[in-house]
C-alpha positions as a Markdown table, in Angstrom:
| # | Residue | x | y | z |
|---|---|---|---|---|
| 1 | Met | 59.2 | 52.8 | -131.5 |
| 2 | Asn | 56.7 | 50.8 | -133.7 |
| 3 | Glu | 57.8 | 48.4 | -136.4 |
| 4 | Arg | 56.9 | 50.7 | -139.3 |
| 5 | Lys | 59.0 | 53.5 | -137.7 |
| 6 | Glu | 61.9 | 51.1 | -137.1 |
| 7 | Leu | 61.7 | 50.0 | -140.8 |
| 8 | Ile | 61.7 | 53.6 | -142.0 |
| 9 | Ala | 64.6 | 54.4 | -139.7 |
| 10 | Ile | 66.7 | 51.5 | -141.2 |
| 11 | Leu | 66.2 | 52.8 | -144.8 |
| 12 | Gln | 66.9 | 56.4 | -143.7 |
| 13 | Arg | 70.0 | 55.3 | -141.8 |
| 14 | Ser | 71.4 | 53.2 | -144.8 |
| 15 | Arg | 70.7 | 56.2 | -147.2 |
| 16 | Ala | 72.4 | 58.7 | -144.9 |
| 17 | Lys | 75.5 | 56.4 | -144.6 |
| 18 | Met | 75.7 | 56.1 | -148.4 |
| 19 | Leu | 75.2 | 59.8 | -149.1 |
| 20 | Ser | 78.0 | 60.7 | -146.6 |
| 21 | Gln | 80.3 | 58.7 | -148.8 |
| 22 | Leu | 79.4 | 60.3 | -152.2 |
| 23 | Asp | 81.1 | 63.6 | -151.6 |
| 24 | Glu | 84.3 | 61.9 | -150.5 |
| 25 | Ile | 85.0 | 59.7 | -153.5 |
| 26 | Asp | 85.8 | 60.2 | -157.2 |
| 27 | Leu | 82.6 | 59.3 | -159.0 |
| 28 | Asn | 84.6 | 57.6 | -161.8 |
| 29 | Arg | 86.6 | 55.3 | -159.3 |
| 30 | Lys | 85.7 | 51.6 | -159.8 |
| 31 | Ile | 84.1 | 50.4 | -156.7 |
| 32 | Tyr | 83.8 | 46.8 | -157.9 |
| 33 | Pro | 85.4 | 45.4 | -161.1 |
| 34 | Leu | 82.5 | 46.6 | -163.4 |
| 35 | Trp | 80.9 | 49.3 | -161.3 |
| 36 | Thr | 81.6 | 52.9 | -160.5 |
| 37 | Ile | 79.5 | 54.9 | -158.1 |
| 38 | Arg | 77.0 | 55.5 | -161.0 |
| 39 | Glu | 76.4 | 51.7 | -161.5 |
| 40 | Met | 76.1 | 51.2 | -157.7 |
| 41 | Leu | 73.4 | 53.9 | -157.3 |
| 42 | Ala | 71.6 | 52.4 | -160.5 |
| 43 | His | 71.7 | 49.0 | -158.7 |
| 44 | Leu | 70.3 | 50.4 | -155.5 |
| 45 | Ser | 67.7 | 52.4 | -157.3 |
| 46 | Gly | 66.7 | 49.1 | -159.1 |
| 47 | Trp | 66.0 | 47.3 | -155.8 |
| 48 | Asp | 64.0 | 50.4 | -154.6 |
| 49 | Asp | 62.0 | 50.0 | -157.8 |
| 50 | Ala | 61.3 | 46.4 | -157.0 |
| 51 | Val | 60.2 | 47.3 | -153.4 |
| 52 | Ile | 58.0 | 50.1 | -154.8 |
| 53 | Ala | 56.3 | 47.8 | -157.1 |
| 54 | Phe | 55.9 | 45.2 | -154.2 |
| 55 | Leu | 54.3 | 47.8 | -152.0 |
| 56 | Gln | 52.0 | 49.2 | -154.8 |
| 57 | Ser | 50.8 | 45.7 | -155.5 |
| 58 | Leu | 50.1 | 45.0 | -151.8 |
| 59 | Met | 48.2 | 48.2 | -151.5 |
| 60 | Ala | 46.1 | 47.5 | -154.5 |
| 61 | Gly | 45.3 | 44.0 | -153.2 |
| 62 | Gln | 47.2 | 42.3 | -156.0 |
| 63 | Ile | 49.9 | 39.6 | -155.8 |
| 64 | Pro | 53.4 | 41.2 | -156.1 |
| 65 | Ala | 55.5 | 40.3 | -159.1 |
| 66 | Thr | 58.9 | 38.6 | -158.8 |
| 67 | Pro | 61.2 | 40.8 | -161.1 |
| 68 | Ala | 64.2 | 38.9 | -159.8 |
| 69 | Ser | 62.9 | 35.4 | -160.4 |
| 70 | Arg | 65.7 | 34.7 | -162.8 |
| 71 | Gly | 68.1 | 35.3 | -159.9 |
| 72 | Ile | 69.6 | 38.3 | -158.1 |
| 73 | Asp | 72.7 | 38.6 | -160.3 |
| 74 | Ala | 70.5 | 38.7 | -163.4 |
| 75 | Tyr | 68.3 | 41.3 | -161.8 |
| 76 | Asn | 71.3 | 43.4 | -160.7 |
| 77 | Ala | 72.7 | 43.3 | -164.3 |
| 78 | Glu | 69.3 | 44.4 | -165.7 |
| 79 | Thr | 68.9 | 47.2 | -163.3 |
| 80 | Val | 72.3 | 48.6 | -164.3 |
| 81 | Ser | 72.0 | 48.0 | -168.0 |
| 82 | Thr | 68.6 | 49.7 | -168.2 |
| 83 | Arg | 70.2 | 52.8 | -166.9 |
| 84 | Glu | 73.1 | 52.6 | -169.2 |
| 85 | Gly | 73.6 | 55.9 | -171.0 |
| 86 | Leu | 72.1 | 57.9 | -168.3 |
| 87 | Asp | 74.4 | 60.5 | -166.8 |
| 88 | Tyr | 75.4 | 60.5 | -163.2 |
| 89 | Asp | 73.1 | 63.4 | -162.2 |
| 90 | His | 70.1 | 61.6 | -163.7 |
| 91 | Ile | 71.0 | 58.3 | -161.8 |
| 92 | Tyr | 71.6 | 60.3 | -158.6 |
| 93 | Arg | 68.2 | 62.1 | -158.8 |
| 94 | Glu | 66.5 | 58.6 | -159.6 |
| 95 | Tyr | 68.4 | 57.2 | -156.5 |
| 96 | Ile | 67.0 | 60.0 | -154.2 |
| 97 | Gln | 63.5 | 60.0 | -155.7 |
| 98 | Thr | 63.0 | 56.2 | -155.5 |
| 99 | Arg | 63.8 | 56.0 | -151.9 |
| 100 | Asn | 61.5 | 58.9 | -151.2 |
| 101 | Ile | 58.7 | 57.1 | -152.9 |
| 102 | Leu | 59.5 | 53.9 | -151.1 |
| 103 | Leu | 59.5 | 55.7 | -147.7 |
| 104 | Asn | 56.1 | 57.4 | -148.5 |
| 105 | Leu | 54.6 | 54.0 | -149.5 |
| 106 | Leu | 56.0 | 52.4 | -146.4 |
| 107 | Gln | 54.4 | 55.1 | -144.4 |
| 108 | Glu | 50.9 | 54.5 | -146.0 |
| 109 | Ile | 50.8 | 50.6 | -146.1 |
| 110 | Pro | 48.4 | 49.1 | -143.5 |
| 111 | Glu | 50.3 | 47.8 | -140.5 |
| 112 | Glu | 48.9 | 44.2 | -140.9 |
| 113 | Lys | 50.7 | 44.0 | -144.2 |
| 114 | Ile | 54.1 | 44.5 | -142.8 |
| 115 | Asp | 54.5 | 41.0 | -141.4 |
| 116 | Phe | 52.3 | 39.0 | -143.6 |
| 117 | Asp | 54.1 | 36.3 | -145.6 |
| 118 | Tyr | 54.5 | 36.9 | -149.3 |
| 119 | Val | 56.5 | 35.8 | -152.2 |
| 120 | Leu | 59.3 | 38.4 | -152.3 |
| 121 | Pro | 60.7 | 40.0 | -155.5 |
| 122 | Trp | 63.4 | 37.4 | -155.8 |
| 123 | Gly | 60.9 | 34.4 | -155.3 |
| 124 | Glu | 61.5 | 33.4 | -151.7 |
| 125 | His | 58.9 | 33.7 | -149.0 |
| 126 | Gly | 59.1 | 36.4 | -146.4 |
| 127 | Thr | 57.6 | 39.6 | -145.2 |
| 128 | Leu | 57.9 | 43.2 | -146.0 |
| 129 | Ala | 59.9 | 43.7 | -142.8 |
| 130 | Asp | 62.3 | 41.0 | -144.1 |
| 131 | Ile | 62.8 | 43.0 | -147.3 |
| 132 | Ile | 63.6 | 46.1 | -145.5 |
| 133 | Asn | 66.0 | 44.2 | -143.1 |
| 134 | Ile | 67.8 | 43.0 | -146.0 |
| 135 | Phe | 68.1 | 46.1 | -148.2 |
| 136 | Gly | 68.9 | 48.6 | -145.4 |
| 137 | Pro | 72.0 | 46.5 | -144.4 |
| 138 | His | 72.7 | 45.8 | -148.0 |
| 139 | Glu | 73.1 | 49.6 | -148.8 |
| 140 | Glu | 75.2 | 50.0 | -145.7 |
| 141 | Glu | 77.5 | 47.2 | -147.0 |
| 142 | His | 78.0 | 49.2 | -150.2 |
| 143 | Ala | 78.6 | 52.4 | -148.3 |
| 144 | Gly | 81.1 | 50.5 | -146.1 |
| 145 | Asp | 83.0 | 49.4 | -149.2 |
| 146 | Ile | 83.2 | 53.0 | -150.4 |
| 147 | Glu | 84.3 | 54.0 | -147.0 |
| 148 | Lys | 87.2 | 51.5 | -147.1 |
| 149 | Ile | 88.3 | 52.7 | -150.5 |
| 150 | Ile | 88.3 | 56.3 | -149.3 |
| 151 | Ala | 90.3 | 55.4 | -146.2 |
| 152 | Asn | 92.8 | 53.4 | -148.2 |
| 153 | Ser | 93.3 | 56.3 | -150.6 |
| 154 | Lys | 94.4 | 58.8 | -147.9 |
Protein backbone atom coordinates (compact mmCIF):
# COMPACT_ATOMS: atom_id res chain seq x y z
CA MET A 1 0.00 0.00 0.00
CA ASN A 2 1.40 3.43 -0.89
CA GLU A 3 1.64 6.24 1.62
CA ARG A 4 -1.41 8.13 0.34
CA LYS A 5 -3.57 5.01 0.70
CA GLU A 6 -2.18 4.40 4.18
CA LEU A 7 -3.02 7.95 5.25
CA ILE A 8 -6.53 7.67 3.84
CA ALA A 9 -6.96 4.33 5.64
CA ILE A 10 -5.90 5.94 8.95
CA LEU A 11 -8.61 8.60 8.62
CA GLN A 12 -11.23 6.10 7.50
CA ARG A 13 -10.42 3.75 10.39
CA SER A 14 -10.58 6.49 13.00
CA ARG A 15 -13.88 7.76 11.62
CA ALA A 16 -15.38 4.25 11.54
CA LYS A 17 -14.37 3.72 15.17
CA MET A 18 -16.04 6.96 16.24
CA LEU A 19 -19.18 6.33 14.23
CA SER A 20 -19.56 2.89 15.77
CA GLN A 21 -19.75 4.53 19.22
CA LEU A 22 -22.32 7.20 18.40
CA ASP A 23 -25.29 4.84 18.26
CA GLU A 24 -24.36 3.43 21.66
CA ILE A 25 -24.24 6.56 23.80
CA ASP A 26 -26.72 9.15 25.02
CA LEU A 27 -25.91 12.21 22.91
CA ASN A 28 -26.45 14.50 25.91
CA ARG A 29 -24.06 12.60 28.14
CA LYS A 30 -20.99 14.58 29.20
CA ILE A 31 -17.90 12.99 27.67
CA TYR A 32 -15.55 15.53 29.21
CA PRO A 33 -16.40 18.19 31.82
CA LEU A 34 -17.62 20.71 29.24
CA TRP A 35 -18.27 18.51 26.20
CA THR A 36 -21.06 16.23 25.09
CA ILE A 37 -20.87 14.27 21.83
CA ARG A 38 -22.05 17.43 20.03
CA GLU A 39 -19.03 19.44 21.19
CA MET A 40 -16.65 16.58 20.50
CA LEU A 41 -17.88 16.29 16.92
CA ALA A 42 -17.61 20.07 16.53
CA HIS A 43 -14.03 19.85 17.80
CA LEU A 44 -13.14 17.09 15.31
CA SER A 45 -14.81 18.98 12.46
CA GLY A 46 -12.81 22.06 13.39
CA TRP A 47 -9.56 20.15 12.98
CA ASP A 48 -10.77 18.68 9.70
CA ASP A 49 -11.46 22.29 8.63
CA ALA A 50 -7.86 23.22 9.49
CA VAL A 51 -6.48 20.30 7.48
CA ILE A 52 -8.80 21.09 4.55
CA ALA A 53 -7.53 24.70 4.49
CA PHE A 54 -3.96 23.38 4.74
CA LEU A 55 -4.47 21.06 1.76
CA GLN A 56 -6.22 23.72 -0.30
CA SER A 57 -3.32 26.11 0.32
CA LEU A 58 -0.79 23.50 -0.73
CA MET A 59 -2.72 22.70 -3.89
CA ALA A 60 -2.93 26.40 -4.76
CA GLY A 61 0.81 26.82 -4.23
CA GLN A 62 0.28 29.06 -1.20
CA ILE A 63 1.73 28.97 2.29
CA PRO A 64 -0.79 27.36 4.66
CA ALA A 65 -2.18 29.47 7.49
CA THR A 66 -1.69 28.57 11.13
CA PRO A 67 -5.20 28.79 12.60
CA ALA A 68 -4.04 27.26 15.91
CA SER A 69 -1.05 29.58 16.34
CA ARG A 70 -2.53 30.88 19.63
CA GLY A 71 -2.39 27.32 20.93
CA ILE A 72 -4.27 24.08 20.55
CA ASP A 73 -6.56 24.75 23.53
CA ALA A 74 -7.56 28.14 22.14
CA TYR A 75 -8.26 26.62 18.73
CA ASN A 76 -10.28 23.79 20.29
CA ALA A 77 -12.38 26.31 22.22
CA GLU A 78 -12.88 28.38 19.08
CA THR A 79 -13.96 25.41 16.95
CA VAL A 80 -16.57 24.46 19.54
CA SER A 81 -17.79 28.02 20.26
CA THR A 82 -18.24 28.89 16.57
CA ARG A 83 -20.66 25.96 16.32
CA GLU A 84 -22.55 26.90 19.48
CA GLY A 85 -26.25 27.08 18.83
CA LEU A 86 -26.14 24.56 15.99
CA ASP A 87 -28.19 21.46 16.64
CA TYR A 88 -26.71 17.98 16.81
CA ASP A 89 -27.96 16.98 13.36
CA HIS A 90 -26.23 19.97 11.77
CA ILE A 91 -22.99 19.26 13.66
CA TYR A 92 -23.16 15.58 12.69
CA ARG A 93 -23.69 16.40 8.98
CA GLU A 94 -20.76 18.79 9.09
CA TYR A 95 -18.65 16.13 10.83
CA ILE A 96 -19.36 13.69 7.98
CA GLN A 97 -18.96 16.30 5.20
CA THR A 98 -15.67 17.76 6.40
CA ARG A 99 -14.05 14.34 6.52
CA ASN A 100 -15.31 13.52 3.02
CA ILE A 101 -13.87 16.79 1.71
CA LEU A 102 -10.56 16.10 3.48
CA LEU A 103 -10.37 12.58 2.02
CA ASN A 104 -11.09 13.88 -1.50
CA LEU A 105 -8.36 16.51 -1.20
CA LEU A 106 -5.94 13.95 0.16
CA GLN A 107 -6.71 11.80 -2.86
CA GLU A 108 -5.90 14.70 -5.20
CA ILE A 109 -2.80 16.23 -3.63
CA PRO A 110 0.44 15.53 -5.52
CA GLU A 111 2.45 12.73 -3.93
CA GLU A 112 5.54 14.91 -3.48
CA LYS A 113 3.60 17.26 -1.18
CA ILE A 114 2.81 14.52 1.34
CA ASP A 115 6.27 14.36 2.93
CA PHE A 116 7.46 17.91 2.34
CA ASP A 117 8.22 19.99 5.46
CA TYR A 118 5.67 22.74 6.22
CA VAL A 119 4.55 24.93 9.08
CA LEU A 120 1.60 22.97 10.42
CA PRO A 121 -1.76 24.49 11.50
CA TRP A 122 -0.53 24.80 15.09
CA GLY A 123 2.79 26.42 14.15
CA GLU A 124 5.25 23.52 14.44
CA HIS A 125 7.13 22.09 11.48
CA GLY A 126 6.15 18.75 9.97
CA THR A 127 4.60 17.01 7.02
CA LEU A 128 1.10 16.31 5.80
CA ALA A 129 1.74 12.69 6.79
CA ASP A 130 2.53 13.92 10.32
CA ILE A 131 -0.83 15.71 10.47
CA ILE A 132 -2.75 12.58 9.48
CA ASN A 133 -0.69 10.43 11.84
CA ILE A 134 -1.69 12.79 14.66
CA PHE A 135 -5.37 13.32 13.84
CA GLY A 136 -6.31 9.73 13.07
CA PRO A 137 -5.12 8.44 16.46
CA HIS A 138 -6.53 11.59 18.14
CA GLU A 139 -10.01 10.75 16.90
CA GLU A 140 -9.51 7.12 17.96
CA GLU A 141 -8.60 8.31 21.47
CA HIS A 142 -11.88 10.22 21.68
CA ALA A 143 -13.75 7.16 20.40
CA GLY A 144 -11.96 5.07 23.03
CA ASP A 145 -13.09 7.49 25.76
CA ILE A 146 -16.68 7.07 24.60
CA GLU A 147 -16.24 3.30 24.44
CA LYS A 148 -15.11 3.29 28.10
CA ILE A 149 -18.12 5.35 29.17
CA ILE A 150 -20.43 2.94 27.36
CA ALA A 151 -18.75 -0.10 28.93
CA ASN A 152 -18.94 1.45 32.42
CA SER A 153 -22.63 2.25 32.05
CA LYS A 154 -23.64 -1.37 31.33
